[in-house]
PLY file of the C-alpha trace (Angstrom):
ply
format ascii 1.0
element vertex 460
property float x
property float y
property float z
element edge 459
property int vertex1
property int vertex2
end_header
0.00 0.00 0.00
1.34 3.43 -1.01
1.03 5.98 1.79
0.05 8.70 -0.71
-3.18 6.85 -1.55
-4.30 7.00 2.11
-4.33 10.80 2.37
-7.66 12.69 2.35
-9.84 9.59 2.44
-12.69 8.43 4.64
-12.73 5.06 6.40
-15.61 3.44 8.29
-14.28 2.07 11.58
-17.58 0.64 12.75
-18.37 1.41 16.38
-15.30 3.67 16.62
-16.78 6.09 14.07
-15.81 7.56 10.69
-12.15 8.42 10.13
-11.11 11.12 7.63
-7.39 11.36 6.97
-5.75 14.71 6.30
-2.05 15.61 5.89
0.74 13.05 6.07
2.83 13.69 9.21
5.60 11.15 8.72
6.29 8.03 6.69
8.60 5.12 7.39
8.99 3.78 3.83
7.60 0.29 3.45
6.53 0.11 7.10
4.04 2.68 8.38
2.62 6.14 7.79
1.21 8.68 10.27
-1.62 11.04 9.31
-3.37 13.93 10.98
-7.04 12.93 10.91
-10.56 13.51 12.26
-12.63 10.83 13.97
-16.26 11.93 14.33
-15.12 15.55 14.82
-12.23 14.69 17.14
-8.60 15.48 16.21
-6.64 12.24 16.09
-3.49 10.63 14.69
-3.98 7.64 12.38
-1.06 5.23 12.17
-1.30 2.86 9.18
0.95 -0.20 9.04
1.41 -0.55 5.29
2.33 -4.22 4.84
-0.17 -6.29 6.87
1.81 -9.52 6.99
5.22 -8.01 7.73
3.98 -5.36 10.17
1.35 -7.31 12.13
3.77 -7.83 15.01
4.75 -4.13 15.06
1.10 -3.08 15.09
0.26 -5.45 17.94
3.30 -4.32 19.92
2.45 -0.64 19.42
-1.21 -1.08 20.37
-0.25 -3.10 23.44
2.24 -0.41 24.52
-0.28 2.42 24.02
-2.86 0.59 26.14
-0.24 -0.16 28.80
0.52 3.55 29.13
-3.18 4.29 29.61
-3.64 1.44 32.08
-1.01 2.70 34.53
-2.08 6.33 34.30
0.96 7.65 32.43
0.08 10.84 30.47
-0.52 9.58 26.93
-3.11 9.87 24.15
-6.17 7.66 24.45
-6.51 4.78 21.98
-9.68 5.23 19.89
-9.24 2.30 17.52
-6.79 -0.56 17.05
-7.44 -3.25 14.48
-7.44 -4.25 10.83
-8.90 -1.69 8.40
-10.41 -3.65 5.49
-10.63 -0.87 2.89
-6.92 -0.06 2.98
-5.99 -3.63 3.97
-3.70 -2.22 6.66
-3.40 -2.58 10.39
-4.47 0.71 11.95
-4.12 2.43 15.32
-5.95 5.71 16.05
-5.06 7.82 19.09
-5.96 11.32 20.27
-4.05 14.28 18.85
-2.00 16.21 21.44
-0.73 19.67 20.50
2.59 20.82 22.00
2.25 24.10 23.90
5.98 24.95 23.75
8.46 24.76 20.83
9.28 21.09 20.26
11.68 19.33 19.74
13.69 21.50 22.15
16.94 23.28 21.28
19.84 20.97 22.00
23.05 23.01 22.23
22.69 23.39 25.10
19.48 21.66 26.22
17.43 23.93 28.52
17.75 22.84 32.14
13.96 22.90 32.58
13.54 20.45 29.69
16.17 18.13 31.17
14.36 18.23 34.53
11.00 17.56 32.85
12.39 14.55 31.01
13.86 13.09 34.20
10.58 13.58 36.08
8.74 11.84 33.25
11.07 8.83 33.26
10.99 8.60 37.06
7.16 8.56 36.95
7.23 5.90 34.22
9.61 3.69 36.18
7.62 4.05 39.40
4.55 2.94 37.43
6.43 -0.07 36.06
6.71 1.23 32.48
9.89 1.21 30.38
10.11 3.32 27.21
13.06 1.99 25.19
12.83 4.44 22.28
13.78 7.67 24.04
13.40 9.94 21.03
12.20 13.54 21.39
9.57 12.81 18.73
7.99 10.20 21.03
7.11 12.82 23.66
4.84 15.86 23.40
4.85 18.60 26.10
1.44 19.82 27.22
0.52 21.70 30.42
3.95 21.10 31.97
3.81 17.34 31.35
5.47 15.15 28.74
2.93 12.88 27.07
4.26 9.58 25.70
2.79 9.24 22.22
4.50 6.09 20.91
3.89 2.67 22.45
6.00 0.68 19.98
8.90 0.18 22.39
7.01 0.25 25.69
7.27 -2.58 28.22
5.25 -2.97 31.41
6.39 -4.69 34.59
4.39 -5.73 37.64
6.32 -3.52 40.05
8.35 -0.31 40.02
11.47 -0.65 37.96
14.44 -1.96 39.99
17.69 0.00 40.17
19.58 -2.05 37.58
16.90 -1.78 34.87
16.37 1.91 35.61
20.11 2.52 35.25
20.05 0.69 31.92
17.21 2.87 30.67
19.06 6.07 31.63
22.18 4.69 29.94
20.12 4.31 26.78
18.95 7.93 27.09
22.35 9.55 27.61
24.14 7.07 25.35
22.01 7.99 22.34
21.93 11.77 22.94
25.47 13.09 22.57
24.68 16.75 23.32
24.70 16.06 27.09
28.12 16.83 28.54
29.72 15.06 31.51
28.44 17.49 34.14
24.88 17.29 32.78
24.99 13.48 32.83
26.34 13.50 36.40
23.61 15.89 37.50
20.91 13.99 35.59
21.70 10.60 37.12
21.97 12.11 40.60
18.69 13.97 40.13
16.90 10.87 38.84
18.03 8.85 41.86
16.78 11.63 44.14
13.37 11.57 42.42
13.19 7.79 42.90
14.40 7.95 46.52
17.66 6.13 45.72
20.93 6.98 47.45
24.17 7.03 45.46
27.65 8.38 46.12
29.54 10.85 43.98
31.82 8.01 42.84
28.76 6.06 41.70
27.60 9.06 39.69
30.97 9.42 37.94
31.01 5.67 37.28
27.68 6.16 35.51
29.24 8.95 33.41
32.03 6.57 32.37
29.48 3.90 31.44
27.62 6.46 29.30
30.82 7.31 27.44
31.36 3.62 26.65
27.73 3.25 25.59
28.08 6.21 23.22
31.04 4.55 21.53
28.98 1.38 21.08
26.02 3.28 19.63
28.23 5.37 17.33
29.99 2.30 15.92
26.69 0.46 15.51
25.17 3.37 13.57
28.29 3.61 11.37
27.99 -0.08 10.46
24.25 0.25 9.77
24.89 3.13 7.40
27.32 0.90 5.50
24.45 -1.54 4.93
22.19 1.11 3.39
20.32 2.29 6.49
17.68 5.01 6.06
18.77 7.45 3.31
22.16 5.80 2.76
22.63 3.95 -0.53
24.64 0.74 -0.95
25.19 -0.43 -4.51
27.63 -1.92 -7.01
28.99 0.20 -9.85
31.62 -1.03 -12.31
32.34 -3.91 -9.96
33.08 -1.50 -7.08
31.22 -1.19 -3.79
29.69 2.28 -3.47
28.13 3.52 -0.22
26.86 7.09 -0.04
24.57 9.50 1.75
21.75 9.63 -0.79
20.71 13.11 0.35
24.23 14.45 -0.23
25.45 12.49 -3.26
22.92 11.90 -6.02
23.09 9.28 -8.75
25.40 11.36 -10.97
27.79 12.03 -8.08
27.90 8.33 -7.17
28.64 7.45 -10.80
31.48 9.97 -10.80
32.83 8.54 -7.52
32.94 5.02 -8.97
35.17 6.28 -11.81
37.77 8.02 -9.62
41.32 6.72 -10.25
43.10 5.14 -7.30
46.82 5.76 -6.92
47.30 4.25 -3.46
48.31 0.74 -4.41
50.58 -0.57 -1.66
49.50 -2.04 1.64
48.78 0.62 4.22
49.19 3.50 1.77
46.99 6.59 1.76
46.70 9.38 -0.78
46.97 13.02 0.14
43.54 14.59 0.62
42.22 16.57 -2.32
39.17 18.79 -2.70
36.63 18.53 -5.52
34.32 21.52 -5.67
32.29 20.93 -8.84
31.89 17.22 -9.59
30.24 15.94 -6.40
27.14 18.04 -5.97
26.72 21.65 -4.93
29.18 21.62 -2.00
32.90 20.77 -1.98
33.96 17.32 -0.84
37.31 15.91 0.26
38.53 12.73 -1.42
41.25 10.57 0.12
42.44 7.19 -1.13
43.16 4.26 1.20
44.70 0.86 0.61
45.20 -1.93 3.16
44.62 -5.58 3.93
41.02 -6.55 4.58
42.11 -9.11 7.21
44.35 -7.19 9.63
44.30 -9.79 12.41
43.55 -9.23 16.11
44.82 -5.62 16.13
42.24 -4.27 13.66
41.70 -1.21 15.83
45.18 0.10 15.02
45.62 -1.30 11.49
45.95 0.88 8.37
42.44 1.60 7.11
40.70 0.18 4.10
38.04 2.60 2.77
35.46 0.71 4.86
37.52 0.93 8.05
38.21 4.62 7.36
34.44 5.15 7.03
33.74 3.39 10.35
36.33 5.48 12.18
35.24 8.79 10.64
31.50 8.13 11.04
31.97 7.07 14.67
33.94 10.22 15.42
31.34 12.40 13.68
28.47 10.95 15.72
30.46 11.57 18.90
30.70 15.23 17.83
34.45 15.15 17.38
35.70 17.84 14.96
36.13 15.73 11.81
35.04 16.09 8.20
31.82 14.06 8.04
32.01 11.05 5.68
29.35 11.09 2.94
30.52 8.23 0.72
33.08 5.58 -0.08
34.21 3.51 -3.04
36.00 0.21 -2.43
37.44 -2.40 -4.79
39.60 -5.49 -4.55
43.36 -5.05 -4.78
45.96 -7.75 -4.16
45.10 -11.00 -2.39
42.71 -10.10 0.45
43.45 -6.41 -0.08
41.05 -3.50 -0.53
41.61 -0.03 -1.93
39.45 2.93 -2.83
38.32 6.35 -1.63
36.68 7.92 1.39
34.58 10.96 0.45
33.89 13.56 3.16
32.15 16.93 3.34
34.83 19.63 3.33
35.11 21.55 6.58
38.71 22.80 6.86
40.11 25.28 4.33
43.74 25.13 5.51
46.05 23.01 7.61
46.61 24.08 11.20
50.27 24.77 10.40
49.28 27.18 7.62
46.72 28.90 9.85
49.27 29.42 12.65
52.03 30.60 10.32
49.73 33.12 8.62
48.36 34.40 11.93
44.79 33.37 11.07
44.68 31.09 14.12
45.54 32.58 17.52
48.09 30.53 19.46
46.30 30.69 22.83
42.94 29.83 21.28
44.53 26.98 19.33
46.09 25.50 22.48
42.69 25.57 24.21
41.03 23.89 21.21
43.74 21.22 21.02
43.38 20.56 24.75
39.65 20.02 24.21
40.32 17.72 21.23
42.78 15.56 23.19
40.38 15.26 26.11
37.46 14.35 23.85
39.52 11.70 22.05
40.48 10.14 25.37
36.88 10.30 26.58
35.76 8.49 23.41
38.55 5.92 23.92
40.23 6.81 20.66
43.85 7.31 19.80
45.50 8.65 16.65
48.56 7.15 15.04
50.10 10.55 14.23
48.72 13.82 15.56
50.69 16.56 13.77
50.01 20.10 12.57
49.68 18.88 8.98
47.06 16.27 9.92
44.97 18.92 11.65
43.00 21.61 9.85
41.44 25.00 10.51
37.91 26.03 9.53
38.13 29.63 10.71
37.08 29.03 14.31
37.91 25.44 15.25
40.58 22.77 14.88
39.52 19.94 12.55
40.95 16.42 12.48
41.77 15.88 8.79
42.96 12.28 8.92
40.00 10.53 10.54
41.15 7.26 8.97
44.17 7.44 11.27
41.97 7.18 14.35
42.33 4.05 16.45
39.11 2.83 18.08
40.38 1.08 21.17
38.69 -2.32 21.75
36.06 -2.99 24.38
38.22 -5.30 26.47
40.38 -2.33 27.44
37.31 -0.69 28.98
36.28 -3.91 30.73
39.78 -4.14 32.25
39.51 -0.54 33.42
42.29 0.68 31.13
42.29 4.37 30.25
43.28 5.97 26.95
46.17 8.38 26.51
46.56 10.13 23.17
50.19 10.46 22.05
50.80 14.23 21.92
54.61 14.21 21.86
55.01 14.98 18.13
52.30 17.66 18.27
53.88 19.33 21.33
57.31 19.34 19.63
55.94 20.96 16.46
53.95 23.56 18.38
56.97 24.46 20.51
59.16 24.89 17.41
56.53 27.02 15.66
55.51 29.25 18.58
58.75 29.45 20.58
57.03 28.17 23.73
58.77 25.56 25.94
57.86 22.03 24.85
57.08 20.84 28.38
54.73 23.78 28.90
52.95 23.02 25.63
52.56 19.35 26.59
51.11 20.33 29.98
48.75 22.73 28.25
47.54 20.01 25.87
46.88 17.55 28.69
46.42 19.32 32.04
45.81 17.33 35.24
42.15 16.37 35.68
40.47 17.49 38.87
37.56 15.06 39.07
37.75 11.30 39.77
0 1
1 2
2 3
3 4
4 5
5 6
6 7
7 8
8 9
9 10
10 11
11 12
12 13
13 14
14 15
15 16
16 17
17 18
18 19
19 20
20 21
21 22
22 23
23 24
24 25
25 26
26 27
27 28
28 29
29 30
30 31
31 32
32 33
33 34
34 35
35 36
36 37
37 38
38 39
39 40
40 41
41 42
42 43
43 44
44 45
45 46
46 47
47 48
48 49
49 50
50 51
51 52
52 53
53 54
54 55
55 56
56 57
57 58
58 59
59 60
60 61
61 62
62 63
63 64
64 65
65 66
66 67
67 68
68 69
69 70
70 71
71 72
72 73
73 74
74 75
75 76
76 77
77 78
78 79
79 80
80 81
81 82
82 83
83 84
84 85
85 86
86 87
87 88
88 89
89 90
90 91
91 92
92 93
93 94
94 95
95 96
96 97
97 98
98 99
99 100
100 101
101 102
102 103
103 104
104 105
105 106
106 107
107 108
108 109
109 110
110 111
111 112
112 113
113 114
114 115
115 116
116 117
117 118
118 119
119 120
120 121
121 122
122 123
123 124
124 125
125 126
126 127
127 128
128 129
129 130
130 131
131 132
132 133
133 134
134 135
135 136
136 137
137 138
138 139
139 140
140 141
141 142
142 143
143 144
144 145
145 146
146 147
147 148
148 149
149 150
150 151
151 152
152 153
153 154
154 155
155 156
156 157
157 158
158 159
159 160
160 161
161 162
162 163
163 164
164 165
165 166
166 167
167 168
168 169
169 170
170 171
171 172
172 173
173 174
174 175
175 176
176 177
177 178
178 179
179 180
180 181
181 182
182 183
183 184
184 185
185 186
186 187
187 188
188 189
189 190
190 191
191 192
192 193
193 194
194 195
195 196
196 197
197 198
198 199
199 200
200 201
201 202
202 203
203 204
204 205
205 206
206 207
207 208
208 209
209 210
210 211
211 212
212 213
213 214
214 215
215 216
216 217
217 218
218 219
219 220
220 221
221 222
222 223
223 224
224 225
225 226
226 227
227 228
228 229
229 230
230 231
231 232
232 233
233 234
234 235
235 236
236 237
237 238
238 239
239 240
240 241
241 242
242 243
243 244
244 245
245 246
246 247
247 248
248 249
249 250
250 251
251 252
252 253
253 254
254 255
255 256
256 257
257 258
258 259
259 260
260 261
261 262
262 263
263 264
264 265
265 266
266 267
267 268
268 269
269 270
270 271
271 272
272 273
273 274
274 275
275 276
276 277
277 278
278 279
279 280
280 281
281 282
282 283
283 284
284 285
285 286
286 287
287 288
288 289
289 290
290 291
291 292
292 293
293 294
294 295
295 296
296 297
297 298
298 299
299 300
300 301
301 302
302 303
303 304
304 305
305 306
306 307
307 308
308 309
309 310
310 311
311 312
312 313
313 314
314 315
315 316
316 317
317 318
318 319
319 320
320 321
321 322
322 323
323 324
324 325
325 326
326 327
327 328
328 329
329 330
330 331
331 332
332 333
333 334
334 335
335 336
336 337
337 338
338 339
339 340
340 341
341 342
342 343
343 344
344 345
345 346
346 347
347 348
348 349
349 350
350 351
351 352
352 353
353 354
354 355
355 356
356 357
357 358
358 359
359 360
360 361
361 362
362 363
363 364
364 365
365 366
366 367
367 368
368 369
369 370
370 371
371 372
372 373
373 374
374 375
375 376
376 377
377 378
378 379
379 380
380 381
381 382
382 383
383 384
384 385
385 386
386 387
387 388
388 389
389 390
390 391
391 392
392 393
393 394
394 395
395 396
396 397
397 398
398 399
399 400
400 401
401 402
402 403
403 404
404 405
405 406
406 407
407 408
408 409
409 410
410 411
411 412
412 413
413 414
414 415
415 416
416 417
417 418
418 419
419 420
420 421
421 422
422 423
423 424
424 425
425 426
426 427
427 428
428 429
429 430
430 431
431 432
432 433
433 434
434 435
435 436
436 437
437 438
438 439
439 440
440 441
441 442
442 443
443 444
444 445
445 446
446 447
447 448
448 449
449 450
450 451
451 452
452 453
453 454
454 455
455 456
456 457
457 458
458 459
């Protein structure tokens, strides 16, 4: 069933009344479509599950979750109809329309403190009522009269008692692990505040341990999303052209740009080689992109996290860093082909962000030395927080976009393995070469530069 054929139609829902669909709110291609609608004069949302055989389980799960929210008294829209609609041959759920009375979704950089508090109060109330909402997306909540209404029951689970500490902690890990705009202090405050709302007592060390767990969770989520994009998730395209694997952001690189990418010559032919980055301003859409060739073995052994990158591994590292809000040039495509036995070579295509290397910016006076040292300190700390290292941090591998330092060689990132976290091992980025270059360029003492790049940390 095509979602466009369901708009502005009338459906007889029997005892529930007559449903008239209006504008399409959102469509999940091939799965479901949400419409603004009227049910006997009442404003409602109609959720059609487009493929009845494939989506029957999703419909049942969503209807069950919506009824569970109502049953425990959690603020949520009432279910007006849930069943099979014969005219459209779709499973259908109809719930009340709730209008947000404040701008929503909220601004995120930074998130208003009142919104953070409201979200924590909502989750604490859910958990006390024995309800777990696994999909903690802003679009699944609507603010009205100072309360967040839960409008999506697809990922709702109900327990027979208030949520125990371990499951509640896991749900908050999911929240902060998927929303990277919360900084460490906000996470610390949020977990402490949630425990206070639930009447739980935790120490300051427990709160910082939760922050560390969130950082690990974010790495997991970021890597998982990077791998899903490689498989053609959402608007990403995965295809074969001229015998080459092409993966691209379909919203950024159209068909013509992907065809052009598949024809790019590759000069990096040896194992572990990488081309110098080059900018193409006219052939890859309306905005400049950076193209860098990579060539390496596809089977690097147990130390894959520090091996030279194939185009695919370069994509994973760059996409993971981008999701963690590290200052990198966001990857928008890759082309990969077979090379020697078990080898792969090709290109990583990224959206251009830096217009000069950091060395050039410092030598020309465009970048201020004190500001640059502060930005580099932040970069080193964020890399260590994300449990990433870099095989060679130098002034030529860093860029300048006019206001911030940009990591140009994202393929050189090393994503440290999970077992190092489980063993409690910390990450230390090698800054010796960078400190030496900065000292030679600025005339500052090398030890002072190194201390500036990695100052002692005050918190546990």
